[in-house]
C-alpha positions in Angstrom: -51.5 -5.3 3.1 -53.0 -2.1 3.0 -50.4 -1.5 -0.8 -51.5 -4.4 -1.8 -54.8 -3.0 -2.1 -53.6 0.1 -4.4 -55.5 -0.7 -7.5 -58.5 -0.5 -5.5 -57.8 2.5 -3.9 -56.9 4.5 -7.2 -60.1 3.4 -8.5 -61.8 4.5 -5.6 -59.6 7.8 -6.0 -60.7 8.3 -9.6 -64.6 8.4 -9.0 -64.7 10.2 -6.6 -62.6 13.2 -8.4 -64.8 12.7 -11.1 -68.0 12.9 -8.8 -66.8 16.0 -7.0 -65.9 17.7 -11.0 -70.0 16.6 -11.8 -71.1 18.3 -8.8 -69.3 21.4 -9.3 -70.1 21.0 -12.9 -74.0 21.1 -11.8 -73.6 24.0 -9.3 -71.7 26.0 -11.4 -74.5 25.7 -14.8 -77.7 26.5 -11.4 -75.4 29.8 -11.2 -76.3 30.3 -15.0 -72.6 29.5 -16.7 -73.0 27.4 -20.0 -72.6 23.4 -20.0 -68.6 24.3 -21.7 -67.6 26.8 -19.8 -69.3 25.3 -16.3 -67.0 22.4 -16.9 -63.9 24.2 -17.3 -64.7 26.4 -14.4 -65.2 23.0 -12.7 -61.7 21.9 -13.5 -60.9 25.3 -12.1 -62.5 25.4 -8.6 -61.2 21.7 -7.9 -57.8 22.9 -8.8 -54.4 20.6 -9.9 -56.5 17.3 -10.1 -52.6 15.5 -9.7 -51.5 17.4 -7.1 -54.6 16.4 -5.2 -53.8 12.5 -5.9 -50.5 12.8 -4.6 -51.7 14.1 -1.8 -54.6 11.4 -1.0 -51.5 9.2 -1.7 -49.3 10.9 0.9 -52.1 9.8 3.3 -52.4 6.1 2.4 -48.7 5.5 3.3 -45.8 3.4 1.4 -45.8 5.7 -1.4 -42.7 6.0 -2.2 -43.2 2.1 -3.8 -45.5 3.2 -5.7 -43.2 6.0 -7.3 -40.3 3.9 -7.5 -42.2 1.3 -9.7 -43.9 4.5 -12.0 -40.0 5.7 -12.2 -39.1 2.1 -13.2 -41.4 2.0 -15.7 -41.0 5.8 -17.1 -36.9 4.9 -17.0 -37.4 1.8 -19.1 -39.4 2.9 -21.6 -36.7 5.8 -22.0 -33.9 4.1 -22.4 -35.9 1.6 -24.7 -36.4 4.4 -26.7 -32.9 5.1 -26.8 -30.8 2.4 -27.6 -28.1 4.0 -28.5 -27.8 6.1 -25.6 -28.3 3.0 -23.6 -26.1 1.1 -25.2 -23.1 3.5 -25.0 -23.6 4.2 -21.3 -23.8 0.3 -20.3 -20.6 -1.1 -22.5 -19.1 2.2 -20.4 -20.1 0.9 -16.9 -19.5 -3.1 -18.1 -16.0 -2.1 -19.1 -15.4 -0.8 -15.3 -17.6 -3.1 -13.4 -16.0 -5.9 -15.3 -12.3 -4.8 -15.2 -12.7 -4.2 -11.1 -15.3 -7.0 -10.5 -11.7 -9.6 -11.6 -9.8 -7.8 -10.2 -11.1 -8.2 -6.7 -12.1 -11.4 -6.9 -8.1 -12.2 -6.7 -7.7 -9.8 -4.2 -10.8 -10.7 -2.0 -9.0 -14.6 -3.0 -5.7 -13.7 -2.3 -5.6 -10.6 0.4 -9.0 -10.7 2.1 -10.4 -13.9 2.9 -9.0 -15.6 6.2 -6.7 -18.7 6.0 -8.6 -22.1 6.2 -7.2 -22.7 9.4 -8.8 -22.2 13.4 -8.6 -18.6 14.2 -6.1 -18.4 12.2 -5.3 -14.4 12.7 -3.3 -15.8 15.7 -1.4 -17.4 13.4 2.1 -16.2 13.6 5.6 -16.4 11.6 8.6 -16.5 13.0 12.4 -15.2 11.5 15.8 -14.5 12.2 16.9 -11.4 11.5 21.0 -10.8 11.0 22.5 -7.5 11.3 21.4 -6.1 7.5 17.7 -6.5 9.4 17.5 -9.1 6.7 14.6 -12.1 6.8 16.8 -15.7 7.8 15.7 -19.3 8.8 15.8 -20.5 12.3 18.5 -22.4 13.0 17.7 -25.9 15.5 19.0 -24.5 18.6 17.0 -21.5 18.4 14.1 -22.9 17.3 14.3 -25.9 20.6 14.7 -22.4 22.8 11.8 -20.4 21.8 9.7 -23.6 22.4 11.0 -24.0 25.9 11.0 -20.1 26.8 8.0 -18.5 25.9 4.8 -17.3 27.7 3.4 -16.4 24.4 2.4 -19.1 22.2 0.1 -21.8 22.6 2.1 -23.7 20.4 5.1 -23.4 18.5 6.1 -25.6 15.7 8.7 -26.0 12.6 8.8 -27.5 9.1 11.6 -28.0 6.9 11.0 -27.8 2.7 12.1 -31.0 0.6 11.5 -33.4 -1.7 10.5 -36.8 -1.6 11.1 -39.5 -4.5 8.0 -41.9 -4.8 8.3 -45.0 -6.0 6.7 -48.7 -6.1 4.3 -48.0 -9.3 5.0 -47.7 -12.7 7.8 -45.2 -12.7 8.9 -43.3 -10.0 7.0 -40.0 -8.6 9.4 -36.8 -8.0 6.8 -34.9 -5.1 7.1 -31.9 -2.7 7.0 -32.5 1.0 7.9 -31.3 4.4 9.4 -32.7 7.6 7.2 -31.1 10.5 6.9 -30.9 14.2 4.6 -32.9 15.5 2.8 -29.6 17.1 2.1 -28.3 13.7 -1.2 -29.9 12.6 -2.7 -29.1 15.9 -1.9 -25.5 16.3 -3.4 -24.9 12.5 -6.3 -26.4 14.0 -6.3 -29.1 11.3 -7.0 -33.2 11.6 -6.3 -36.1 9.5 -9.3 -36.5 7.2 -7.9 -40.3 8.1 -5.9 -42.0 10.6 -3.9 -39.7 12.8 -1.7 -36.7 12.9 2.1 -36.7 14.2 2.6 -37.4 18.1 5.9 -36.7 19.5 7.5 -40.6 19.3 7.6 -39.7 15.9 10.1 -37.7 16.1 12.1 -39.9 18.4 12.2 -42.5 15.6 15.3 -41.6 13.7 15.0 -41.4 10.8 11.4 -41.3 10.6 9.4 -44.1 10.1 5.8 -42.8 9.4 4.0 -40.0 6.6 1.0 -38.2 5.9 -0.3 -38.0 2.2 -2.0 -35.1 0.5 -6.0 -36.3 -0.2 -4.3 -35.8 -4.0 -1.6 -38.0 -3.6 -3.7 -40.6 -1.5 -6.1 -40.6 -5.0 -3.6 -40.9 -7.0 -1.0 -43.6 -5.8 -3.9 -45.3 -4.1 -7.3 -44.9 -5.8 -8.6 -43.3 -2.6 -8.8 -46.5 -0.7 -9.9 -45.4 2.7 -7.9 -49.1 4.3 -4.4 -46.9 3.4 -3.9 -46.7 7.0 -1.6 -48.6 8.1 0.0 -49.9 4.7 3.2 -48.5 3.5 4.7 -45.7 1.1 7.9 -46.6 -0.6 10.1 -43.6 -0.2 13.7 -42.4 -1.0 14.4 -45.9 -0.4 12.5 -46.7 2.8 8.8 -48.2 3.6 7.2 -45.7 5.4 3.7 -46.4 7.1 1.1 -44.2 6.2 -0.7 -42.9 9.7 -3.0 -40.2 8.3 -5.0 -38.9 4.5 -4.9 -34.7 5.2 -8.8 -33.0 4.1 -9.2 -31.7 0.3 -7.6 -28.5 0.0 -4.8 -28.7 3.1 -1.2 -27.5 1.1 0.5 -26.1 4.0 2.8 -24.1 3.8 1.7 -23.3 0.0 2.2 -20.1 -0.6 6.3 -19.5 1.2 6.9 -22.5 -1.6 7.0 -22.7 -4.9 5.3 -26.3 -4.9 2.5 -27.4 -2.4 3.6 -30.1 -1.0 2.2 -33.9 -0.9 4.0 -35.7 1.5 4.1 -34.7 5.1 6.5 -36.6 7.5 8.5 -35.9 11.6 10.9 -33.8 12.0 13.0 -36.3 13.6 16.4 -34.7 13.5 19.3 -36.5 15.8 20.5 -35.3 18.7 23.2 -32.8 18.2 21.4 -31.3 15.5 19.4 -29.5 18.2 22.8 -27.5 19.2 23.3 -25.7 16.1 23.4 -22.2 15.9 25.2 -21.0 12.2 23.1 -23.2 10.1 19.6 -21.6 9.5 17.0 -23.8 7.7 14.0 -23.9 9.7 10.8 -21.9 8.8 8.8 -21.2 12.6 5.0 -21.4 12.9 3.1 -20.1 16.3 0.2 -19.8 18.3 -0.4 -16.6 19.9 -2.3 -17.4 23.1 -5.5 -15.8 23.8 -5.2 -12.6 25.2 -1.5 -12.2 24.0 -1.0 -8.9 20.7 1.4 -9.3 18.1 3.2 -6.2 19.7 3.1 -8.3 22.9 4.6 -11.7 21.3 7.2 -10.0 19.5 8.6 -7.8 22.4 9.2 -11.3 24.1 10.8 -13.0 21.3 13.8 -10.4 21.0 13.8 -10.1 25.0 14.3 -14.1 24.7 16.9 -13.8 21.5 18.9 -10.7 22.7 19.3 -13.4 26.0 20.5 -16.2 22.9 23.0 -14.3 21.3 24.6 -12.8 24.5 24.9 -16.2 25.6 26.3 -17.8 21.9 28.2 -15.7 19.1 26.8 -18.0 16.4 23.1 -16.2 17.2 21.5 -13.9 15.5 20.4 -10.7 17.8 17.2 -10.0 16.2 13.6 -12.0 15.2 10.6 -11.0 13.5 7.3 -11.9 14.1 4.9 -11.0 11.5 1.0 -12.4 11.1 0.9 -15.6 9.4 -1.5 -14.4 6.1 0.8 -11.2 5.9 3.7 -12.9 5.2 2.1 -15.6 2.6 1.0 -12.7 0.4 4.2 -10.1 1.4 5.5 -9.9 -2.1 2.1 -10.0 -3.8 0.2 -7.8 -1.0 1.3 -4.0 -2.9 1.0 -4.9 -6.7 -2.4 -6.0 -6.2 -3.0 -3.5 -4.4 -1.4 -0.5 -7.3 -3.4 -2.9 -10.0 -7.3 -2.3 -8.2 -6.5 1.2 -7.6 -5.8 1.5 -10.8 -8.6 -0.6 -12.1 -10.8 2.0 -9.9 -9.5 5.2 -11.9 -11.0 3.2 -15.0 -14.4 2.8 -12.8 -14.0 6.2 -12.2 -13.6 7.0 -15.9 -16.6 4.7 -17.2 -18.7 7.1 -14.5 -17.3 10.5 -15.5 -18.4 9.1 -19.5 -21.7 7.9 -18.2 -22.5 11.3 -16.5 -21.5 13.4 -19.7 -24.1 11.5 -22.1 -26.4 11.7 -19.3 -25.8 15.5 -18.8 -25.8 15.5 -22.7 -28.9 13.8 -22.7 -30.7 16.2 -20.4 -29.8 19.0 -22.3 -32.5 17.7 -24.5 -34.6 16.5 -22.6 -34.7 20.8 -20.8 -37.9 21.1 -22.1 -39.7 17.8 -20.8 -38.1 19.5 -16.8 -40.0 22.8 -17.7 -43.1 20.8 -18.1 -43.2 18.5 -15.1 -42.3 21.4 -12.8 -44.2 23.8 -14.0 -47.4 20.7 -13.4 -46.3 20.6 -10.0 -43.7 18.5 -9.6 -41.0 18.6 -7.1 -37.0 19.5 -8.0 -36.9 16.2 -5.7 -39.3 14.6 -8.3 -37.2 15.6 -10.9 -34.1 14.1 -9.3 -35.6 11.0 -8.3 -36.2 10.1 -11.3 -33.1 11.3 -13.6 -31.1 9.0 -10.9 -33.8 5.9 -11.2 -32.9 5.5 -14.7 -29.2 6.0 -13.8 -29.3 3.8 -11.4 -30.9 1.5 -13.9 -28.0 2.1 -16.2 -25.3 1.0 -13.7 -27.6 -2.3 -12.8 -27.5 -3.0 -16.3 -24.1 -2.1 -16.5 -23.3 -4.7 -13.6 -25.1 -7.4 -15.0 -22.9 -7.5 -18.5 -20.1 -6.6 -16.5 -20.3 -9.6 -14.3 -19.8 -11.5 -17.1 -16.9 -9.6 -18.3 -15.3 -10.2 -15.1 -15.9 -13.5 -15.5 -13.8 -13.7 -18.9 -11.6 -11.1 -17.4 -11.1 -13.5 -14.2 -10.3 -16.4 -16.3 -7.7 -14.5 -18.6 -5.7 -12.9 -15.7 -5.8 -16.3 -14.1 -4.6 -18.2 -16.9 -1.5 -15.0 -17.5 -0.8 -14.2 -13.8 2.7 -15.6 -12.3 3.5 -18.7 -10.0 4.5 -16.8 -7.3 1.0 -15.2 -6.5 -0.1 -17.3 -3.3 -3.9 -19.0 -3.1 -5.0 -18.4 -6.3 -6.6 -21.7 -6.4 -9.1 -20.1 -4.6 -10.3 -17.9 -7.2 -13.8 -17.6 -7.5 -17.0 -15.8 -8.3 -18.6 -16.4 -5.1 -21.6 -14.1 -2.8 -18.5 -11.8 -2.0 -17.6 -10.9 -5.7 -20.8 -11.3 -6.2 -21.9 -8.9 -3.7 -19.0 -6.4 -4.1 -20.4 -6.4 -8.5 -23.9 -5.7 -7.7 -22.9 -2.8 -4.4 -20.5 -1.3 -7.2 -23.0 -1.3 -10.1 -25.8 0.7 -8.0 -23.3 3.2 -6.9 -21.4 4.0 -10.0 -24.8 4.5 -11.2 -25.9 6.6 -9.3 -23.0 8.6 -9.1 -23.1 8.8 -12.8 -26.6 10.0 -12.7 -26.5 12.2 -9.5 -24.6 15.6 -10.6 -26.9 15.7 -14.2 -29.8 15.5 -12.1 -29.2 18.1 -9.8 -27.9 20.1 -12.6 -31.1 20.3 -14.3 -33.2 20.1 -11.1 -32.0 23.7 -9.7 -31.8 25.3 -13.2 -34.4 27.6 -14.3 -35.7 26.2 -16.9 -38.9 29.1 -17.3 -37.5 30.1 -20.4 -37.9 26.6 -21.8 -41.6 26.5 -22.3 -41.3 30.1 -24.7 -38.5 28.3 -26.9 -40.5 25.9 -28.5 -38.5 23.5 -28.2 -35.2 24.8 -28.9 -31.9 24.2 -27.2 -30.7 26.0 -24.9 -27.7 27.5 -26.6 -23.6 26.4 -25.8 -24.1 27.1 -22.0 -26.3 24.7 -21.2 -24.5 22.5 -18.6 -21.1 23.2 -21.4 -19.2 24.1 -18.2 -19.9 21.0 -16.4 -19.5 18.6 -18.9 -16.0 20.0 -19.9 -15.0 19.5 -15.9 -15.8 16.2 -16.6 -13.9 15.7 -19.5 -10.5 17.0 -17.8 -11.2 14.9 -14.8 -11.1 12.1 -17.5 -7.8 12.9 -18.9 -6.6 13.5 -15.5 -7.3 10.4 -14.7 -6.5 8.6 -17.6 -3.2 10.7 -17.5 -2.1 8.9 -13.8 -2.7 5.0 -15.3 -1.0 6.1 -18.4 1.9 7.5 -16.6 1.9 4.6 -14.0 1.9 2.3 -16.7 4.5 3.3 -18.7 6.9 3.3 -15.9 6.3 -0.1 -15.3 7.1 -0.8 -18.7 10.7 1.0 -18.6 11.1 -0.8 -15.6 9.9 -4.0 -17.6 12.6 -2.3 -20.2 16.1 -2.6 -17.9 14.9 -5.7 -16.3 15.5 -7.3 -19.8 18.6 -5.9 -20.9 20.5 -7.1 -17.3 22.6 -10.0 -17.6 22.5 -11.9 -15.4 25.9 -13.1 -15.6 25.3 -16.7 -16.9 24.5 -18.1 -20.9 20.9 -18.7 -20.5 20.5 -20.4 -24.9 20.2 -24.1 -25.3 20.8 -24.5 -21.4 18.2 -27.3 -20.3 18.4 -27.9 -16.4 16.6 -30.9 -14.1 16.0 -32.0 -11.0 17.8 -35.6 -9.8 18.0 -36.8 -6.6 19.0 -40.3 -5.2 18.1 -42.2 -1.9 20.0 -42.1 0.6 19.3 -45.8 2.0 20.8 -47.2 -1.6 23.0 -44.2 -1.8 25.4 -43.6 1.6 27.7 -40.3 1.1 30.5 -42.4 -0.2 28.6 -43.2 -3.4 26.4 -39.8 -4.1 29.0 -38.1 -6.2 30.0 -41.9 -7.8 26.0 -41.1 -9.4 26.6 -38.1 -10.4 29.8 -38.2 -12.0 28.7 -41.8 -13.9 25.0 -39.5 -14.8 27.4 -36.7 -16.1 29.3 -39.1 -18.0 26.9 -40.8 -19.9 25.3 -37.3 -20.6 28.1 -36.0 -22.1 27.8 -39.3 -25.0 24.8 -38.3 -26.1 25.4 -36.5 -29.5 24.5 -32.8 -29.5 25.5 -32.0 -25.6 27.9 -29.6 -25.5 28.8 -29.7 -21.1 26.9 -31.1 -18.4 27.3 -29.3 -15.1 25.3 -29.5 -11.3 24.5 -27.9 -9.1 22.5 -27.6 -5.4 21.0 -24.5 -6.3 20.4 -23.5 -9.8 20.2 -19.5 -10.3 16.6 -17.7 -10.9 14.8 -21.1 -9.3 13.8 -19.5 -5.9 16.2 -21.9 -3.7 18.5 -20.3 -1.3 20.8 -21.6 1.7 22.9 -19.5 3.4 25.3 -20.7 5.6 27.6 -18.4 8.1 31.2 -18.8 8.0 34.4 -17.5 9.5 37.8 -16.1 8.3 40.6 -18.2 9.5 43.1 -16.1 11.5 40.6 -13.4 11.4 38.8 -11.7 14.9 35.0 -11.9 15.0 34.7 -8.4 15.5 37.0 -6.7 12.8 34.5 -4.6 10.8 31.4 -8.3 10.2 30.7 -10.3 13.5 28.5 -12.8 11.6 29.9 -13.3 8.4 27.0 -15.4 6.3 26.9 -16.1 2.3 24.6 -17.8 -0.3 26.1 -21.7 -0.2 26.3 -24.3 -3.2 28.0 -27.4 -4.1 28.8 -28.0 -7.9 30.4 -29.8 -10.0 34.2 -28.7 -11.9 32.0 -28.6 -15.3 28.5 -26.5 -13.1 30.9 -22.8 -14.6 32.1 -24.0 -18.0 28.2 -25.2 -19.1 26.2 -22.1 -17.2 29.1 -19.9 -19.0 30.8 -17.6 -16.0 33.6 -16.8 -16.0 36.7 -17.1 -13.3 38.3 -13.7 -12.9 40.8 -14.9 -10.5 42.5 -18.7 -9.6 40.8 -21.1 -10.6 37.8 -23.5 -10.4 37.5 -26.9 -8.6 39.0 -30.2 -10.9 39.3 -33.9 -11.3 42.0 -33.5 -8.7 39.9 -32.0 -5.5 38.5 -35.0 -4.0 37.3 -36.3 -0.9 40.4 -37.1 0.4 42.0 -33.7 -1.2 42.4 -30.7 0.8 39.3 -29.2 1.1 38.7 -26.7 -1.2 36.0 -23.6 -1.9 35.2 -21.0 -4.6 33.8 -17.2 -4.0 32.1 -14.8 -6.0 32.9 -11.1 -6.6 30.6 -9.8 -3.8 32.0 -12.3 -1.5 35.6 -11.3 -1.9 34.3 -7.1 -1.6 32.4 -7.4 1.2 34.8 -10.0 3.5 38.4 -9.1 1.6 38.0 -5.6 0.8 41.7 -5.2 1.0 43.4 -8.6 1.1 43.5 -11.6 -2.3 41.5 -13.5 -0.9 43.2 -16.4 -2.9 44.9 -19.1 -0.5 43.0 -17.9 2.2 40.8 -20.1 4.5 37.5 -19.8 5.6 35.7 -22.7 7.7 31.7 -23.4 6.5 28.4 -23.6 8.5 29.7 -23.5 12.3 28.1 -26.7 13.4 27.0 -27.8 10.5 30.1 -30.6 10.2 33.3 -30.7 11.8 35.5 -30.0 8.7 38.6 -28.4 8.4 39.3 -24.6 6.7 38.6 -24.5 3.5 41.0 -23.2 0.7 39.8 -19.9 -1.5 41.4 -21.1 -5.1 39.4 -19.3 -7.1 36.8 -15.7 -7.6 34.0 -15.9 -10.5 32.0 -13.4 -11.5 28.7 -12.3 -9.7 25.3 -14.0 -10.9 22.3 -12.6 -10.1 21.0 -15.8 -8.3 17.5 -14.2 -6.3 16.0 -12.5 -8.9 17.1 -10.0 -12.1 16.5 -6.9 -10.3 18.1 -8.0 -7.0 21.8 -7.2 -6.6 24.4 -10.4 -6.5 25.0 -11.4 -2.8 27.8 -13.3 -1.3 28.1 -16.6 -2.2 31.0 -19.5 -2.1 31.0 -22.4 -3.9 31.9 -26.6 -2.9 33.3 -28.9 -5.0 30.8 -32.3 -5.1 33.3 -34.7 -4.2 33.7 -33.3 -1.0 30.7 -32.1 0.1 27.8 -35.1 -1.6 24.8 -34.3 -2.1 21.5 -37.0 -2.2 19.9 -34.1 -4.8 21.6 -31.6 -7.1 19.6 -29.8 -10.3 22.0 -30.8 -13.8 22.4 -28.4 -16.0 23.1 -29.4 -19.8 24.5 -27.7 -22.5 23.6 -28.0 -26.0 24.2 -27.0 -29.9 20.6 -27.1 -30.7 17.0 -27.4 -28.7 18.0 -28.5 -26.1 15.0 -30.6 -25.0 15.6 -32.1 -28.1 18.6 -34.1 -25.8 15.6 -34.8 -23.3 14.2 -38.2 -24.6 17.9 -40.0 -24.7 18.6 -38.3 -21.1 16.1 -40.0 -19.7 17.2 -43.3 -21.3 20.5 -42.9 -19.8 18.7 -42.1 -16.3 16.6 -45.1 -16.4 19.7 -47.3 -17.0 21.6 -46.8 -14.2 18.5 -46.6 -11.9 15.3 -46.6 -13.0 14.0 -46.1 -9.8 14.9 -42.7 -9.5 13.3 -39.9 -11.4 13.7 -36.7 -13.4 12.4 -33.4 -12.0 12.1 -29.7 -12.9 12.6 -29.7 -16.1 13.6 -25.8 -17.1 15.8 -24.7 -19.8 17.2 -21.2 -18.6 15.0 -19.0 -21.1 12.7 -20.5 -19.3 13.8 -19.7 -16.0 14.3 -16.5 -17.3 10.4 -15.2 -18.3 9.3 -16.8 -14.6 11.7 -14.0 -13.2 10.3 -11.6 -15.5 6.7 -13.1 -15.1 6.1 -10.8 -12.1 7.4 -7.6 -13.7 5.5 -8.8 -16.8 2.4 -9.7 -15.6 2.0 -6.0 -13.9 3.2 -4.2 -16.6 0.4 -6.0 -19.1 -2.5 -5.3 -16.5 -1.7 -1.7 -16.3 -0.6 -1.0 -19.8 -4.9 -2.7 -20.7 -6.2 -0.1 -18.3 -4.3 2.5 -19.3 -6.2 1.8 -23.1 -9.2 1.2 -21.3 -9.1 4.8 -20.1 -7.7 6.1 -23.1 -10.4 4.8 -24.9 -13.1 6.2 -22.2 -11.3 9.8 -22.2 -11.4 9.5 -26.1 -14.5 9.1 -26.1 -15.4 11.3 -23.7 -14.0 14.4 -25.5 -15.4 13.0 -28.7 -19.3 13.3 -26.9 -18.4 16.8 -26.2 -17.5 17.7 -29.0 -20.6 16.5 -31.1 -22.3 18.1 -28.5 -20.9 20.9 -28.9 -20.9 20.7 -32.5 -24.9 20.0 -32.1 -25.4 23.3 -30.0 -23.3 26.1 -32.4 -24.4 24.9 -34.9 -26.2 28.4 -36.3 -23.1 30.3 -34.4 -21.0 27.7 -37.2 -22.9 28.8 -39.9 -23.5 32.2 -39.3 -19.4 32.6 -39.3 -19.4 30.8 -42.3 -21.6 33.1 -43.6 -20.5 35.9 -42.8 -16.7 34.5 -45.2 -15.5 32.3 -41.9 -12.8 29.8 -43.9 -13.2 26.1 -43.2 -9.4 25.9 -41.6 -11.0 28.7 -39.2 -14.0 26.6 -38.4 -11.5 23.7 -37.5 -8.8 26.1 -35.7 -11.9 27.4 -33.2 -12.8 23.6 -32.8 -9.7 22.0 -32.1 -8.5 24.8 -30.1 -11.5 24.4 -27.9 -10.9 20.4 -27.6 -7.0 21.2 -26.6 -8.0 23.8 -24.0 -9.8 21.1 -22.5 -6.5 18.4 -23.1 -4.1 20.7 -22.1 -5.5 21.5 -18.5 -6.3 17.6 -18.3 -2.6 16.9 -18.6 -1.6 19.2 -16.6 -4.0 18.8 -13.2 -3.2 14.8 -14.2 0.5 15.2 -14.5 0.3 16.7 -11.1 -1.5 14.2 -9.4 0.6 11.5 -10.9 3.6 12.8 -9.5 1.8 12.4 -6.1 0.5 9.2 -6.6 3.3 7.3 -8.3 5.5 7.3 -5.7 3.6 4.2 -4.7 4.9 2.0 -7.2 8.6 3.1 -6.2 9.5 -0.5 -4.7 7.5 -2.0 -8.0 10.5 -0.2 -10.2 13.5 -1.1 -10.8 16.2 1.4 -12.5 13.2 4.3 -13.1 12.5 6.7 -11.0 8.5 7.8 -9.8 9.2 10.4 -11.1 10.7 10.0 -14.6 10.6 13.0 -16.5 10.7 11.1 -19.7 7.8 8.4 -19.6 5.2 11.5 -18.0 6.3 13.8 -21.6 5.4 10.9 -23.3 2.3 10.4 -21.6 1.5 13.9 -21.0 1.5 13.6 -25.5 -0.1 10.3 -25.7 -3.2 11.8 -23.9 -3.2 14.9 -26.1 -2.7 13.2 -29.1 -5.6 10.7 -28.2 -7.7 13.9 -27.1 -6.9 16.0 -30.9 -7.4 12.6 -32.6 -11.4 12.0 -31.6 -12.0 16.2 -31.4 -11.1 15.6 -35.1 -14.0 13.8 -36.2 -16.6 16.3 -34.9 -14.2 19.4 -36.2 -14.3 17.9 -40.0 -18.3 17.8 -39.6 -18.2 21.1 -38.7 -16.4 22.5 -41.7 -18.6 21.1 -43.8 -21.8 23.2 -41.9 -23.9 24.6 -44.8 -24.8 28.2 -43.6 -28.7 28.0 -45.2 -29.0 24.8 -43.5 -27.6 25.8 -40.0 -29.9 29.1 -40.1 -32.7 26.6 -41.1 -32.1 24.6 -38.0 -33.1 27.3 -36.0 
């Protein structure tokens, strides 16, 4: 309350000081001093009234609020009187703060926020590992044993991704879904918004009869009917009883799969399937017991798996236990952190730029600082005043930066690749706003602290004698040069990093994936098992492909269970007939695909040896298999694989050994950056499938034949949907999207850094010109030619640039090594990239210095001399 009565106290203090002054003046007059001299004598006797006021206010307490108010009012007045300086500083900070806010909002949503499950830090994923250390899915038998033998987990649940055809409406719909064990929802700590979750009895119903819907599917198909529980959903030719509806936003296991699920059904499997170890297709999640650490659980599970592998030759010997959140963001964590580091560098450059502006501005205010010090202001007070001005700049920059950040966030999310998990949760929430406010204040203080300290400790007594003239070229010149060198050094790190990313993207785009991408359309078709038993599955796809071939413009039609670059992989183990399991490869495995005879022709995959499938490869003929080069190199290094026999998928189904009839060229199935893996192909007539991806090559734009394909499919079976429509060019673009995203962002931030660095060089050179105008005038008057003046100015900028480039290249050599795992066919210390970055930054700095250098050439010596 005392501070609220401040104005009243100030008035009392003013009256008291005037009274003391009048009394002292009367006493001086009584001693014979004239009226005018008595007044001055009273002032001298009383002392510095400003200091007296400060001392009295100190005794009142809460003086910092008074001073803060004064500093803010004065800082606002100073910034308002210098709109050019204020706008430049605010925009520089806004650019850096806005970019940081945008990236932090993404990092916060993807990496920092806890998962929306109960005690999500206790959730872990469990993966099997092959002998190369690669992660693999879990076999049913291993999951069964883990669940029974472990003592580290409250619950362990398995789930399997699939798709469902939903019928019964105007048009069939294909949706993503999961087969889940009954422990999954209790493990996650999530209960349905309507109805119930699954119970163990649901898993024993084979085939499954119950279903749980997502909030979106419930509203879309049933209009949000609250009485939906007990009704049926027609899917895959069967009627499933709806037992629950999940809460809005629940989409587990989104992030581990490309398409969030909308349907969950029980993991109901035949009894014999739970004995299979050579077939890996489950994902497994567990919840740690209270008091159990992740390393302890990993140790126990490793011992269990070692015991399993010792008893069964088909089991993998190793297991990996990893935090669920880390597993979800594993592929994007490093790129996001790299981008966040890059944008932090942009903010640092903005801070340095504003510091340079404040330093230049402060040089022109040296007389003001000298007067303040002469009137009794302490150096701490001068530092506080300048810090308040820079803090106000930071807050203004933050206010504008938040608006910039909102726009940038929307733009970044719009162009982000599909593999970034939890992107839907990106928003400008309280955490992001708090971050923006914090960095606004921090950058404001950092920008003004060095200039404030520099000018508060400098000897400024000479300024009172200089009549307001500048202090010459040495006034803060060395510090400004250091700041410019820092800007260039930081900028070159960003430019070099962006250059490496661009080089990597270029090399990726040059990769030949092993298949054609022009004029090829792909789409997924699945049929219900109830109406299409194994004997009719191959016939359906044969009929459909036959109809599509008759469409004008169609050149070839094929089908596969896993399209290249689609993200779909199936790994099967196999044995080579007549070869011991211990001859070089104890466990043999490869990616597995079922294809039609024309698949290789449609995609233009060359046949290197032997033949591919033909119409004579039927269900009742000898089982055959086609392998790729990678499988032949790894498992038949010195033998001809043609004619050899392999047994595929130990325990998957009772089949005879398949004869290797052909070897095809390697194809980049996983990604363009990954080396081709061993692959084996089976004929669709000998391994019938419910769902396949068809590939159609046309003579023109492949999308032009899509309406005719829909008509043919509808006439064949109106309840079978067509989904996942993409061209092979689209798939190539999706595969390149993460690299393009990283390269685009780093390139944009590198461009910002170059612009800010150029502004820094320009500002220093322009200020140098203003301080050396008299010197240049004298040089010209004494006969210096314009070219020599230009050389003088450009030489100064060149020295700064080369110093910054040298420091920056040294830092880049150390920092770019963190990009190693993101690069493709280019090293983190690529000499050519570094050389180009150095040339770009040097050229940018020279271009920025040229404008003030040109002005220096035109200095009139008489005007320059009159300037002083």
